[in-house]
C-alpha positions as CSV (number, residue, x, y, z in Angstrom):
1,M,4.6,1.7,-1.6
2,G,7.1,-1.3,-1.7
3,S,10.1,1.1,-1.5
4,G,8.5,2.9,1.4
5,I,7.8,-0.3,3.4
6,A,11.4,-1.5,2.7
7,L,12.8,1.7,4.0
8,V,10.7,1.5,7.1
9,C,11.9,-2.0,7.8
10,A,15.5,-1.1,7.3
11,Q,15.2,2.0,9.5
12,S,13.9,-0.2,12.2
13,G,16.9,-2.5,12.2
14,F,15.7,-5.4,10.0
15,D,17.7,-6.9,7.2
16,T,15.4,-6.3,4.2
17,I,15.1,-7.7,0.7
18,L,13.4,-5.5,-1.9
19,F,12.2,-7.6,-4.8
20,E,11.0,-6.2,-8.2
21,V,10.9,-8.0,-11.5
22,R,11.6,-4.9,-13.6
23,E,15.3,-3.9,-13.3
24,N,14.6,-0.2,-14.1
25,V,11.9,0.0,-11.4
26,L,14.2,-1.7,-9.0
27,L,17.0,0.8,-9.7
28,Q,14.5,3.7,-9.3
29,S,13.5,2.3,-5.9
30,K,17.1,2.1,-4.8
31,F,17.8,5.7,-5.8
32,A,14.6,6.9,-4.2
33,I,15.5,5.2,-0.9
34,I,19.1,6.6,-0.9
35,E,17.7,10.0,-1.7
36,S,15.2,9.7,1.2
37,V,17.9,8.8,3.8
38,E,20.3,11.4,2.5
39,L,17.5,14.0,2.9
40,L,17.0,12.9,6.5
41,V,20.8,13.4,7.1
42,Q,20.6,16.9,5.6
43,K,17.7,17.8,7.9
44,G,19.6,16.5,10.9
45,K,17.2,13.7,11.6
46,L,19.7,10.9,10.9
47,S,23.4,10.6,11.3
48,V,25.7,9.6,8.5
49,A,26.6,6.4,10.3
50,D,22.9,5.4,10.7
51,K,22.4,6.2,7.0
52,E,25.1,3.8,6.1
53,L,23.6,1.1,8.3
54,I,20.2,1.5,6.8
55,I,21.6,1.1,3.3
56,Q,23.7,-1.9,4.3
57,R,20.5,-3.6,5.6
58,L,18.9,-3.4,2.2
59,H,19.3,-6.0,-0.6
60,F,17.8,-5.2,-4.0
61,T,17.0,-8.1,-6.3
62,S,15.0,-9.1,-9.3
63,I,15.7,-12.8,-8.6
64,I,12.7,-14.3,-6.8
65,E,14.8,-17.2,-5.5
66,E,16.6,-14.7,-3.3
67,C,13.3,-13.8,-1.5
68,K,13.7,-16.0,1.6
69,A,12.6,-14.4,4.9
70,E,10.7,-14.9,8.1
71,I,8.1,-12.3,7.0
72,I,7.3,-11.4,3.4
73,I,5.2,-8.3,2.7
74,E,3.6,-8.3,-0.8
75,A,2.9,-4.9,-2.3
76,I,2.4,-5.6,-6.0
77,V,-0.4,-4.7,-8.4
78,E,-4.0,-4.8,-7.0
79,Q,-5.0,-8.0,-8.8
80,K,-6.0,-11.1,-7.0
81,E,-4.5,-13.5,-9.6
82,A,-1.1,-11.8,-9.6
83,K,-1.0,-11.9,-5.8
84,V,-1.9,-15.6,-5.7
85,E,0.7,-16.5,-8.3
86,L,3.4,-14.6,-6.4
87,F,2.5,-16.3,-3.1
88,K,2.6,-19.7,-4.8
89,Q,6.1,-19.0,-6.1
90,L,7.3,-17.7,-2.7
91,A,5.8,-20.8,-1.0
92,N,8.1,-23.0,-3.1
93,I,11.3,-21.3,-1.8
94,N,10.3,-20.5,1.8
95,S,9.6,-22.6,4.8
96,F,6.1,-23.3,6.2
97,Q,6.9,-21.0,9.0
98,T,7.3,-17.9,6.8
99,I,4.5,-15.4,7.3
100,F,2.9,-14.0,4.2
101,A,1.5,-10.5,4.6
102,T,-0.4,-8.7,1.9
103,N,-0.5,-5.0,1.6
104,T,-3.8,-5.1,-0.5
105,S,-6.1,-2.2,0.2
106,S,-9.3,-3.9,-0.8
107,I,-9.0,-7.5,-2.2
108,S,-10.6,-10.2,0.1
109,I,-7.8,-11.8,2.0
110,N,-10.0,-14.8,2.8
111,K,-10.2,-15.4,-0.9
112,L,-6.4,-15.1,-1.3
113,A,-6.0,-17.6,1.6
114,K,-8.1,-20.2,-0.1
115,E,-5.6,-20.5,-3.0
116,I,-2.3,-20.7,-1.2
117,S,-0.6,-23.4,0.8
118,E,-0.7,-23.0,4.6
119,P,-3.5,-20.4,4.6
120,S,-3.1,-20.0,8.4
121,R,0.1,-18.0,7.8
122,L,-1.6,-15.3,5.5
123,I,-2.5,-12.0,7.0
124,G,-3.2,-8.4,5.8
125,M,-0.7,-5.7,6.6
126,H,-2.1,-2.6,5.0
127,F,0.3,0.4,5.1
128,F,-0.7,3.9,4.0
129,N,1.1,6.3,1.7
130,P,3.8,7.5,2.3
131,A,4.7,4.5,4.3
132,P,7.7,6.0,6.2
133,I,5.5,8.8,7.5
134,M,2.0,7.4,8.0
135,K,1.7,5.7,11.4
136,L,-1.4,3.6,10.8
137,V,-1.2,0.0,9.7
138,E,-4.4,-2.1,9.3
139,I,-3.8,-5.7,10.3
140,I,-6.5,-7.9,8.7
141,K,-7.0,-11.4,9.9
142,T,-8.7,-14.1,7.8
143,N,-11.0,-16.9,9.0
144,E,-7.9,-19.1,9.2
145,T,-5.1,-16.8,10.3
146,D,-3.2,-18.5,13.2
147,Q,-3.3,-16.5,16.4
148,A,0.5,-16.7,16.7
149,V,0.8,-15.0,13.3
150,I,-1.6,-12.2,14.4
151,E,0.5,-11.6,17.5
152,T,3.8,-11.7,15.6
153,I,2.6,-9.2,13.0
154,M,1.0,-6.9,15.6
155,A,4.4,-6.9,17.5
156,F,6.3,-6.4,14.2
157,A,4.2,-3.4,13.3
158,K,5.0,-1.8,16.7
159,Q,8.7,-2.5,16.1
160,L,8.4,-0.5,12.9
161,N,7.1,2.4,15.1
162,K,3.6,2.0,13.6
163,T,0.2,2.0,15.2
164,P,-1.4,-1.4,14.2
165,V,-5.2,-1.8,14.2
166,L,-6.6,-5.3,14.0
167,C,-9.8,-5.9,12.0
168,N,-11.7,-8.7,10.2
169,D,-11.6,-9.2,6.5
170,S,-14.3,-7.1,4.9
171,P,-14.7,-5.0,1.7
172,G,-12.3,-2.0,2.0
173,F,-11.4,-3.0,5.6
174,I,-11.8,0.1,7.8
175,V,-10.0,3.1,6.2
176,N,-10.9,2.4,2.5
177,R,-14.5,1.7,3.4
178,V,-14.9,5.0,5.1
179,A,-12.6,6.9,2.7
180,R,-14.7,6.0,-0.4
181,H,-17.0,8.9,0.4
182,Y,-14.1,11.3,0.7
183,Y,-13.1,10.6,-2.9
184,L,-16.4,9.8,-4.5
185,E,-18.3,12.8,-3.1
186,A,-15.4,15.1,-4.2
187,M,-15.7,13.8,-7.8
188,K,-19.4,14.2,-7.7
189,L,-19.0,17.8,-6.8
190,L,-16.6,18.1,-9.8
191,E,-19.0,16.3,-12.2
192,T,-21.9,18.5,-11.3
193,G,-19.9,21.7,-11.6
194,L,-20.4,22.8,-8.0
195,A,-16.7,23.4,-7.5
196,D,-13.4,22.9,-9.2
197,I,-10.5,20.6,-8.1
198,E,-8.4,23.3,-6.5
199,T,-11.3,24.7,-4.5
200,I,-12.4,21.3,-3.2
201,D,-8.9,20.4,-2.1
202,T,-8.3,23.8,-0.5
203,V,-11.6,23.7,1.4
204,M,-10.8,20.2,2.8
205,E,-7.2,21.1,3.7
206,N,-8.4,24.2,5.5
207,N,-10.9,22.0,7.5
208,G,-8.2,19.8,9.0
209,F,-7.3,17.2,6.3
210,K,-3.6,17.1,5.5
211,M,-4.3,16.5,1.9
212,G,-7.3,17.2,-0.3
213,P,-9.1,14.3,-2.1
214,F,-7.7,15.0,-5.5
215,K,-4.1,15.5,-4.4
216,L,-4.4,12.3,-2.3
217,M,-5.8,10.3,-5.3
218,D,-2.9,11.5,-7.4
219,M,-0.4,10.4,-4.8
220,I,-2.1,7.0,-4.3
221,G,-2.4,6.4,-8.1
222,L,-5.8,6.8,-9.9
223,D,-5.6,3.3,-11.1
224,I,-5.2,1.9,-7.6
225,N,-7.9,4.2,-6.2
226,Y,-10.3,3.3,-9.0
227,S,-9.7,-0.4,-8.6
228,V,-10.4,-0.2,-4.8
229,S,-13.6,1.7,-5.5
230,N,-14.8,-1.0,-7.9
231,I,-13.8,-3.9,-5.6
232,V,-15.7,-2.3,-2.6
233,W,-18.7,-1.4,-4.8
234,E,-19.0,-4.9,-6.3
235,A,-18.4,-6.7,-2.9
236,L,-21.2,-4.7,-1.3
237,D,-23.7,-5.5,-4.1
238,K,-23.2,-2.3,-6.1
239,P,-24.9,0.3,-3.9
240,E,-25.5,3.6,-5.8
241,R,-23.8,5.6,-3.0
242,L,-20.5,3.8,-3.8
243,R,-20.7,3.8,-7.6
244,P,-17.2,4.5,-9.0
245,S,-16.7,7.8,-10.8
246,V,-16.8,8.1,-14.5
247,I,-14.3,10.9,-14.4
248,Q,-11.8,8.7,-12.6
249,Q,-12.4,5.9,-15.1
250,Q,-11.7,8.2,-18.0
251,K,-8.5,9.3,-16.4
252,V,-7.3,5.7,-15.9
253,L,-8.2,4.8,-19.5
254,A,-6.2,7.8,-20.7
255,G,-3.2,6.7,-18.6
256,E,-3.4,9.8,-16.4
257,L,-2.6,8.0,-13.1
258,G,-1.4,10.8,-10.9
259,R,2.2,11.6,-9.8
260,K,3.6,8.3,-11.2
261,S,2.6,9.3,-14.7
262,A,3.2,13.0,-14.2
263,K,-0.5,13.8,-14.8
264,G,-3.7,13.0,-12.9
265,F,-6.1,15.6,-11.6
266,Y,-3.0,17.8,-11.5
267,Q,0.0,18.2,-13.7
268,Y,3.4,17.2,-12.3
């Protein structure tokens, strides 16, 4: 997700810093981005000159002190404590005017805001996978988000050629709240033996969905999808209709996380 967002920003003309603490992951991100733009050139969707400009706009680093910008988009692990710690580190090296945007798909942004300095500058900017292709971006305001920050991020999303939708902070926001049923009901069908994985995906894809629920969960990452299900379920006082799937829990515990681990509901 972080690599995808960085590519979108660089394609839109913004000088972009991609930060990752793990050098091997940073290198993988760099190669993936270069491969993506080269593929666009091969398809005739991008000129060689534009490809070079995009790559020049990107700076890859594992040194957090180099993360100084007007807008910082956090896209790390879906854990509140980790996000708060990162924002605190970033606050120490950036000005008070720097806007902090979190790509969280389910964590309460109001709760994040309470633990950082200048909470009025924090906002949600939730992209969808794959970020370079998916147009929708949920913009989530907190109880304290400054109106100027909201307007800046809405305009920024449009500059990225995205379709921003503004909403209030709530469990799962809009998309993940509605999408829980897409995933959970599919896994219930599997649990009860009413249909297998391939059949369920095929049926949904032939009814207009671009990707079946199991393929989509594998692409998102079963750990992330399962974490979102738990956060939404607990935040809404654990309604039975939103109870996380045991099948998905077992997959996560086994390290079968989808595409990124080469095995999830499908083998890759």
